[in-house]
C-alpha positions as CSV (number, residue, x, y, z in Angstrom):
1,M,0.2,0.2,0.2
2,L,1.2,3.3,-0.9
3,E,-0.3,5.4,2.4
4,P,-1.2,2.4,4.4
5,E,-1.9,5.1,7.4
6,I,-5.8,5.3,5.3
7,E,-5.5,2.6,3.2
8,A,-5.2,0.1,6.5
9,L,-7.7,1.8,8.6
10,E,-10.4,0.0,10.4
11,R,-14.1,0.5,9.3
12,D,-15.0,2.5,12.0
13,D,-11.8,4.7,12.0
14,L,-12.5,5.1,7.9
15,L,-16.1,6.4,9.2
16,K,-15.0,8.6,11.6
17,L,-12.7,10.4,9.1
18,Q,-15.2,10.9,6.5
19,N,-17.6,12.3,9.6
20,G,-15.0,14.5,10.1
21,K,-14.6,15.6,6.2
22,L,-18.7,15.4,5.6
23,A,-18.5,18.6,8.3
24,A,-15.5,20.0,6.8
25,L,-17.6,20.0,3.4
26,G,-20.6,21.6,5.2
27,E,-18.6,24.6,5.9
28,R,-17.1,25.2,2.6
29,L,-20.6,24.4,0.4
30,A,-22.2,27.3,3.4
31,R,-20.2,30.2,1.2
32,S,-21.9,29.0,-2.1
33,P,-25.8,30.5,-2.8
34,E,-26.3,27.6,-5.3
35,W,-25.3,24.7,-2.5
36,V,-27.0,26.6,0.3
37,E,-30.2,27.0,-2.2
38,H,-29.7,22.9,-3.0
39,F,-30.2,22.2,0.6
40,R,-33.0,24.2,1.5
41,Q,-35.0,22.4,-0.7
42,A,-34.6,19.4,1.9
43,G,-35.0,21.5,4.8
44,L,-31.3,21.6,5.6
45,K,-28.4,23.8,5.6
46,P,-24.8,22.9,4.7
47,G,-23.6,22.9,8.0
48,D,-26.1,20.4,9.3
49,L,-23.3,17.7,7.2
50,A,-21.6,17.5,10.6
51,D,-24.6,15.2,11.7
52,R,-23.7,12.1,8.7
53,Q,-27.4,11.3,9.1
54,A,-28.2,14.6,7.5
55,L,-26.9,13.1,4.6
56,E,-29.6,10.6,4.2
57,A,-32.3,13.6,4.0
58,L,-30.2,15.3,1.3
59,P,-31.7,15.2,-2.6
60,F,-29.7,13.8,-4.9
61,L,-27.6,15.6,-7.2
62,E,-28.5,15.3,-10.9
63,K,-27.0,16.3,-14.3
64,S,-29.9,18.0,-15.1
65,Q,-29.7,20.5,-12.6
66,L,-26.1,20.9,-13.6
67,R,-27.3,22.1,-16.9
68,E,-30.1,23.9,-15.3
69,R,-27.1,26.0,-14.3
70,Y,-25.1,26.3,-17.4
71,P,-22.1,27.3,-17.8
72,L,-20.0,26.8,-14.4
73,P,-22.4,25.4,-12.2
74,M,-22.3,25.1,-8.2
75,L,-18.8,26.1,-7.8
76,G,-17.4,25.9,-4.7
77,V,-15.1,28.8,-5.2
78,E,-14.6,31.4,-7.2
79,T,-14.0,30.4,-10.8
80,A,-10.4,32.8,-10.4
81,A,-9.2,29.9,-7.9
82,V,-9.7,27.4,-10.3
83,Q,-6.6,25.9,-12.1
84,R,-8.6,23.8,-14.9
85,F,-11.6,22.7,-16.0
86,C,-12.8,19.0,-17.6
87,A,-16.5,17.9,-18.5
88,T,-18.0,15.0,-19.1
89,S,-18.7,13.6,-22.6
90,G,-21.5,15.6,-23.8
91,T,-23.4,12.8,-26.0
92,T,-26.7,14.0,-24.7
93,G,-26.3,17.9,-24.7
94,L,-23.9,20.2,-23.8
95,P,-20.8,19.0,-22.0
96,V,-21.2,19.8,-18.1
97,L,-17.8,21.7,-16.9
98,F,-16.2,20.5,-13.6
99,G,-13.3,22.3,-12.2
100,F,-10.2,21.2,-10.3
101,T,-8.2,24.3,-8.1
102,D,-4.3,23.8,-7.6
103,N,-5.1,21.1,-4.2
104,D,-8.0,19.4,-6.8
105,I,-5.2,18.2,-8.9
106,D,-2.8,17.3,-6.4
107,L,-5.4,14.9,-4.8
108,L,-6.1,13.4,-8.1
109,A,-2.3,13.3,-8.7
110,R,-2.4,11.1,-5.3
111,Q,-5.6,9.2,-5.6
112,V,-4.5,7.9,-9.1
113,A,-1.1,7.1,-7.7
114,R,-2.5,5.0,-5.0
115,Q,-4.5,2.9,-7.2
116,L,-1.6,2.6,-9.6
117,Y,0.6,1.3,-6.8
118,S,-2.2,-0.9,-5.5
119,H,-1.7,-2.6,-9.1
120,G,2.2,-3.2,-8.4
121,V,3.2,-0.5,-10.5
122,R,6.3,1.3,-8.9
123,P,9.0,4.3,-9.7
124,G,10.9,3.8,-12.4
125,D,8.8,1.6,-14.6
126,R,7.3,3.3,-18.3
127,G,3.8,4.4,-18.9
128,Y,2.3,4.4,-22.2
129,N,-0.7,6.9,-21.2
130,G,-3.5,5.7,-23.6
131,F,-6.3,7.6,-22.3
132,G,-8.1,10.6,-24.0
133,F,-6.9,14.5,-23.3
134,G,-8.7,17.7,-23.8
135,L,-11.3,18.1,-21.6
136,W,-11.9,14.1,-20.6
137,A,-10.2,13.8,-17.5
138,G,-8.5,10.4,-17.9
139,G,-5.5,11.6,-19.6
140,L,-4.9,14.5,-17.2
141,A,-5.6,11.7,-14.2
142,Y,-3.0,8.8,-15.1
143,D,-0.4,11.9,-15.9
144,I,-0.1,13.2,-13.2
145,G,-0.5,9.7,-11.2
146,M,2.0,8.7,-13.3
147,A,4.5,11.7,-11.9
148,E,3.5,11.6,-8.3
149,L,4.5,7.9,-8.7
150,G,7.6,8.3,-10.2
151,V,6.6,6.6,-13.3
152,T,8.0,7.4,-16.6
153,N,5.2,8.6,-19.1
154,F,4.6,8.2,-22.8
155,P,1.1,10.2,-23.0
156,L,0.6,9.3,-26.4
157,G,-3.3,8.8,-26.0
158,P,-5.8,6.5,-27.8
159,G,-5.3,6.1,-31.4
160,R,-1.8,5.8,-34.1
161,S,-2.0,1.6,-33.8
162,D,0.8,1.4,-36.1
163,L,3.2,3.6,-33.7
164,V,1.9,2.4,-30.5
165,V,2.7,-1.8,-31.5
166,E,6.1,-0.4,-32.6
167,W,6.6,1.4,-29.5
168,L,5.8,-0.9,-27.2
169,K,8.1,-3.4,-27.9
170,D,11.0,-0.4,-28.5
171,M,10.4,1.3,-25.5
172,E,9.8,-1.5,-23.2
173,W,6.2,0.0,-21.6
174,T,5.7,-2.1,-18.9
175,L,2.7,0.1,-18.3
176,A,-0.8,0.9,-20.3
177,T,-3.4,2.9,-19.3
178,V,-5.9,2.5,-22.0
179,S,-9.2,1.5,-22.8
180,P,-10.3,-2.9,-23.4
181,V,-11.3,-2.2,-26.3
182,F,-8.4,-0.3,-27.9
183,L,-6.2,-2.6,-26.0
184,S,-7.6,-5.6,-28.0
185,S,-7.4,-3.8,-31.2
186,L,-4.0,-2.8,-30.4
187,I,-3.2,-6.8,-29.9
188,R,-4.6,-7.6,-33.5
189,A,-3.2,-4.3,-35.0
190,A,0.6,-5.8,-33.8
191,K,0.0,-9.5,-34.7
192,E,-0.8,-7.9,-38.4
193,K,2.4,-6.5,-38.3
194,G,4.2,-9.8,-36.8
195,I,4.8,-8.5,-33.4
196,D,3.6,-11.4,-31.1
197,P,2.8,-8.9,-28.0
198,K,3.4,-12.1,-25.5
199,R,7.4,-12.6,-26.9
200,H,8.1,-8.5,-28.0
201,W,6.6,-6.8,-25.3
202,K,7.2,-6.0,-21.7
203,L,3.6,-4.9,-20.7
204,Q,3.1,-6.3,-16.8
205,H,0.5,-4.1,-16.0
206,A,-2.7,-2.4,-18.3
207,V,-5.2,-0.2,-16.4
208,I,-8.3,-0.4,-18.0
209,G,-11.4,1.8,-18.0
210,G,-13.8,3.9,-20.0
211,Q,-16.1,1.2,-19.9
212,S,-16.9,-2.1,-17.9
213,V,-15.0,-5.0,-18.9
214,S,-15.9,-8.9,-18.4
215,R,-13.7,-11.3,-16.7
216,A,-14.0,-13.6,-20.5
217,F,-12.8,-10.5,-22.2
218,R,-10.4,-9.5,-19.8
219,D,-9.2,-13.2,-19.4
220,E,-8.6,-13.2,-23.5
221,L,-6.6,-9.8,-23.2
222,E,-4.4,-11.3,-20.4
223,A,-3.7,-14.9,-22.2
224,E,-2.1,-12.8,-25.6
225,M,0.0,-11.2,-23.2
226,P,3.5,-11.8,-21.7
227,E,4.0,-13.9,-18.7
228,G,2.6,-12.2,-15.0
229,F,1.2,-9.7,-16.9
230,R,-2.5,-8.1,-15.7
231,S,-5.3,-5.9,-16.8
232,F,-6.8,-3.8,-13.7
233,N,-10.5,-2.6,-13.8
234,T,-10.3,0.9,-12.6
235,Y,-13.9,2.7,-12.4
236,G,-14.7,6.6,-11.6
237,T,-16.5,9.7,-13.3
238,T,-15.6,12.9,-14.1
239,E,-18.2,14.1,-11.3
240,A,-16.7,12.2,-8.9
241,G,-13.0,13.8,-9.7
242,G,-11.8,11.7,-12.7
243,P,-10.5,7.7,-12.6
244,I,-10.0,7.2,-9.2
245,V,-13.8,5.5,-7.3
246,A,-12.4,1.9,-7.4
247,S,-10.0,-0.3,-8.6
248,T,-8.1,-3.5,-7.8
249,C,-5.2,-5.3,-6.1
250,P,-4.1,-8.7,-7.0
251,W,-6.4,-10.6,-4.9
252,S,-9.4,-8.8,-5.9
253,H,-8.0,-9.0,-9.5
254,E,-8.9,-12.5,-9.1
255,R,-12.4,-12.3,-7.3
256,D,-13.4,-9.9,-10.3
257,E,-13.8,-6.9,-7.4
258,M,-12.8,-3.7,-7.3
259,H,-11.7,-1.8,-3.6
260,L,-13.3,1.2,-3.4
261,M,-9.7,2.8,-3.4
262,N,-10.1,6.0,-2.3
263,E,-12.9,6.0,0.6
264,D,-10.9,8.4,2.7
265,S,-12.0,11.3,-0.2
266,V,-15.0,9.7,-1.8
267,L,-17.9,9.1,0.1
268,V,-19.8,6.1,-1.9
269,E,-23.3,5.3,-1.7
270,I,-24.8,1.9,-3.0
271,L,-28.7,2.3,-2.8
272,D,-31.5,0.4,-4.9
273,P,-32.1,2.4,-8.1
274,E,-36.1,2.2,-7.9
275,T,-36.3,2.8,-3.9
276,L,-33.4,4.7,-3.0
277,T,-32.3,2.8,0.1
278,P,-29.2,1.0,0.6
279,V,-28.7,-2.7,-0.8
280,G,-26.5,-5.4,1.0
281,P,-24.1,-8.1,0.2
282,G,-24.5,-9.6,-2.9
283,E,-27.0,-7.1,-4.2
284,V,-27.1,-4.6,-7.0
285,G,-27.2,-0.9,-6.6
286,E,-26.4,2.0,-8.1
287,L,-23.2,3.9,-7.2
288,V,-23.7,7.7,-5.9
289,V,-21.0,9.6,-4.9
290,T,-20.2,12.3,-2.4
291,T,-16.9,14.2,-2.8
292,L,-15.4,15.0,0.4
293,D,-12.5,16.8,-0.4
294,K,-12.7,18.6,-3.9
295,E,-13.0,22.2,-3.3
296,A,-14.0,23.9,-7.2
297,S,-16.3,21.4,-8.7
298,P,-17.8,19.2,-5.3
299,V,-20.6,16.6,-5.4
300,V,-23.1,15.7,-2.4
301,R,-25.4,12.5,-3.8
302,W,-24.4,12.7,-7.4
303,R,-26.4,9.7,-8.7
304,T,-23.7,8.1,-11.4
305,R,-26.8,5.5,-12.6
306,D,-23.9,2.6,-12.8
307,L,-25.0,-0.7,-11.4
308,V,-22.9,-2.5,-9.7
309,R,-23.3,-5.5,-7.1
310,V,-21.6,-5.3,-3.4
311,A,-19.2,-7.7,-2.5
312,E,-20.2,-10.2,-0.7
313,H,-16.8,-9.7,2.1
314,S,-15.5,-6.4,1.5
315,G,-13.1,-6.5,4.4
316,G,-9.9,-8.7,5.3
317,C,-8.3,-8.6,1.8
318,P,-4.8,-10.0,1.9
319,C,-3.5,-6.7,0.4
320,G,-4.4,-5.3,3.4
321,R,-7.6,-3.2,3.3
322,K,-9.7,-3.6,6.0
323,G,-12.4,-1.0,5.7
324,M,-12.6,-0.2,2.1
325,G,-15.7,-1.2,0.9
326,A,-15.8,-4.0,-2.3
327,I,-18.0,-4.0,-5.7
328,G,-17.8,-6.1,-8.3
329,R,-16.9,-4.9,-12.2
330,I,-19.8,-1.9,-13.4
331,I,-22.9,-4.0,-14.7
332,G,-24.4,-1.5,-16.9
333,R,-26.7,1.4,-16.2
334,S,-29.6,2.0,-14.9
335,D,-30.6,4.6,-17.8
336,D,-29.3,2.5,-20.2
337,M,-30.6,-1.2,-18.8
338,L,-33.5,-1.9,-21.7
339,K,-36.3,-4.3,-21.0
340,V,-37.2,-6.7,-24.1
341,R,-40.6,-7.7,-23.7
342,G,-40.7,-8.2,-19.8
343,V,-37.0,-9.1,-19.5
344,I,-34.3,-6.9,-18.0
345,V,-31.1,-6.8,-20.6
346,Y,-27.9,-5.3,-19.4
347,P,-25.0,-5.0,-22.0
348,S,-22.5,-6.5,-20.2
349,Q,-24.2,-9.8,-20.2
350,I,-24.2,-9.7,-24.1
351,E,-20.5,-8.9,-23.8
352,D,-19.9,-11.7,-21.8
353,V,-21.6,-14.4,-24.2
354,V,-19.8,-12.7,-27.1
355,A,-16.3,-12.7,-24.8
356,A,-16.7,-16.4,-24.2
357,T,-17.8,-17.6,-27.5
358,P,-14.7,-18.7,-29.5
359,G,-14.8,-17.4,-33.0
360,T,-15.8,-14.3,-31.9
361,V,-14.3,-10.4,-32.3
362,K,-14.5,-9.7,-29.1
363,E,-14.3,-6.0,-28.8
364,A,-16.5,-6.1,-31.9
365,W,-20.3,-6.4,-31.3
366,Q,-23.5,-4.2,-31.3
367,I,-26.8,-3.8,-30.2
368,Y,-29.8,-2.5,-32.3
369,V,-32.6,-1.9,-30.9
370,D,-36.5,-0.8,-32.8
371,Q,-36.8,2.4,-31.2
372,P,-34.9,4.7,-28.6
373,G,-35.4,4.4,-25.1
374,S,-35.1,1.6,-22.5
375,S,-38.2,-0.4,-23.7
376,P,-38.2,-1.5,-27.2
377,N,-40.3,-3.9,-28.8
378,S,-37.0,-6.1,-30.2
379,V,-32.8,-6.3,-30.1
380,T,-30.9,-7.6,-32.3
381,V,-27.3,-8.7,-31.8
382,A,-24.3,-8.0,-34.3
383,I,-21.0,-10.0,-33.9
384,E,-18.0,-10.1,-36.1
385,Q,-15.7,-13.6,-36.9
386,E,-12.2,-13.4,-36.1
387,N,-10.2,-13.7,-39.3
388,G,-9.0,-17.3,-40.3
389,Y,-12.4,-18.5,-38.8
390,N,-13.2,-21.9,-40.8
391,G,-16.4,-22.4,-39.7
392,N,-19.7,-21.3,-41.0
393,P,-20.4,-17.8,-39.7
394,D,-24.3,-18.7,-39.4
395,D,-23.0,-21.4,-37.2
396,L,-21.4,-19.0,-35.1
397,A,-24.7,-16.8,-34.7
398,A,-26.6,-19.8,-33.8
399,A,-24.3,-20.5,-31.5
400,V,-24.0,-17.1,-29.7
401,G,-27.9,-16.7,-30.2
402,R,-27.8,-20.3,-27.8
403,S,-26.3,-18.7,-25.0
404,L,-27.9,-15.7,-24.9
405,T,-31.1,-17.6,-24.6
406,S,-29.6,-19.6,-21.5
407,R,-28.2,-16.4,-20.3
408,L,-31.1,-14.0,-20.9
409,G,-34.4,-16.1,-20.8
410,L,-35.3,-14.3,-24.0
411,K,-34.9,-15.1,-27.9
412,V,-32.6,-12.8,-29.9
413,P,-32.0,-13.0,-33.4
414,V,-28.0,-12.6,-34.1
415,E,-26.0,-11.1,-36.9
416,C,-22.8,-12.8,-37.9
417,H,-20.5,-9.7,-40.2
418,P,-17.0,-10.2,-41.4
419,A,-14.0,-9.0,-39.2
420,G,-13.9,-5.3,-39.6
421,A,-17.5,-4.6,-40.9
422,L,-18.7,-3.2,-37.0
423,P,-17.5,-0.2,-35.8
424,R,-14.1,0.2,-33.3
425,Y,-13.9,2.7,-30.4
426,E,-10.8,4.3,-28.7
427,A,-12.6,5.2,-25.5
428,K,-15.9,4.5,-24.5
429,A,-18.3,2.2,-26.7
430,Q,-21.4,2.9,-27.6
431,R,-22.9,-0.5,-27.6
432,V,-27.0,0.4,-28.0
433,L,-27.7,2.2,-31.7
434,V,-31.2,2.7,-32.9
435,R,-31.6,0.9,-36.5
436,S,-35.1,1.5,-38.2
């Protein structure tokens, strides 16, 4: 552990630390008229956060509320104190901007460095930063996180596959921070150039984020890499401060779980998306976050809409983390969930099946729906066959279809396309598309 005095805290001690930071957060928010008004909606004032129970009485924060306050919503400091801004993707409207003060940047660097260290990354490692830059928080976060830990950084960003696969060999990079679909594309591009990742690359760690990835897909990635390589899931959101909410250690990696690695600075609630009450171990709930230390753009009870299963046993990990919670990988989004003829379907279920079926291109698949919204009348799954697949494409589609029926309890038409026919994504994949 990079900071054992925090990371190894018992649960009660961690809660005491959170309580003190909640009170301090209330004091800061009391200086913001927008935040005072937000609390007033619940008959409270920011200072009431000195009592943790006040948090449960507060309204949730939604993206629509921030958009109503465009262009710089609910800042906790004067604009002049903001060092830089990051933003959400803006796929459903104007991007929402989130600021970072100097202290926020320092905090983000420490949060990311803690995660990298938990993966086994050490000072002197060489890292390829394959996350996007610009307004997105991913590239920034891993740039400053690598610097904080003392990792030599090659901030190439996504794209330029021909160069990346050569430099992975020539520069002997040991770390890659990258989306899982782009990493899969790099493996394929390397082989097309006669580069064998297992023999020619030195990668030992990949931090994969931007989207959830199934265990089967993860296992496929690891099987193509040098001995000892592991691909570590990480999770975060711009609203929470970056890709810093949850991540894996070597032991939780084997359990396909993530530690809530920065609970000393990000308070996490996991709530039933319908009743908005806490769920227990083994149950699925929506992640709701409160940033305890953020100065420029704090959030209180931000609904991420991301669904996870709470780990059966959070404490007692051999890595030494006793009090921090643990979750499974992201299952889907409460607002992306499809209800097809009365059956709940998550894109992650489709990915599990595609990734587990030999002959398919793991990073290339789509769900086509006949109408927008969460209740389409019909869905069709499109897959690709691998180059060199010698079987009948119809048989491959049928095999995926049978597995989907078994998994979902729903018959889903499956189309099989030649390799290269479906979209590729360098960052977050858009899996559900409307097709008339």
